[in-house]
Structures are given as C-alpha cells and as structure tokens.
C-alpha angles and dihedrals in degrees: 000000000000126000094260091054092050092048090051091050092049091051091047092054089050091051092050092048090050088059087057093054103272119136104212140159126200113245099176095108098094136008113312132138091239137043103217137029132186138082137323119234087266090057098254117143112250147173126206129205111198133202128184115200127194091202131053118240122176090222117054115223122225120178111240089223091059092045092050092050091051094046092052088065121097112301090233091065116092109228116210135183117202120195126186120191136155091279100049152293122297129191120197119198095211095190090062106043131082106237119228121234110283119251130200117250135168108254135165109283095235115350140354089265096069126085095207114099130195135179111267132176109247139173118233104211121205116237089228090066091061133082104239108222091188139334122226 
C-alpha cells in the first residue's frame, strides 16, 4: 500500500465512524502518533491510531513506542487502536485492556515503505480484546 491509499483508507474509516455518531477529524497529514482525533459517540475526547494490514494475523501488533506515546496523553482522552486486515476490522479500547508483555520483533525502521528492519518492542494484542466492527 502506498501513502495515498493509506490516507484514503484512514479518511474512509473516519467517515464510517461519523455515521455511527463519532465526531472525528483526520490528523494523518503530518507526524503524529495517531491518525484521528475528536469525540466518541458518548462525547468523550479520543484519539485513534490506525493500521491497515495486507495479511491476516490472529494477534494484532502494536508498537510499544506508539502505545507509550498515546498513553502519555491526558487520562481523560480515550485511546483507540483500529486494525483492518483481510478478515475484518478491530477496535481496541486501549484505556480498558490489560496489555500483554511486550516482545521483540523485526519491523520497518520508520515506516512500511522502507526495506530496513530493526528489532522493536511490540505488543501482540488478542483479537478477543477488540470490539469487532465487522468480519469479512
């Protein structure tokens, strides 16, 4: 996937969530640790980090670095992690789940567009801890 495709997918997710009562704005144009900010349907401030995967994995990977950046934000902000893969869409309410122990995995050093890989600490989130928006 190229950057334009990912941006289009992020904006599409925001549009769909707006239909369901969310009030969100896309923040992906620039360097932030999340892709959308706004309010949940219950009016709580929130941020959403999004990932779009071409392959299905039972456990959904979240870089510890990204998680730590989100969790350093104000405690009143709801932190969410949205993952799309060939089997469905998953939404993790990070404030409410017990994180597993991080593991080290080889990941792109900066973005998915680089070939260089380095060991990074990541969380492997269980599908059962997510709200499944839909399954393909």
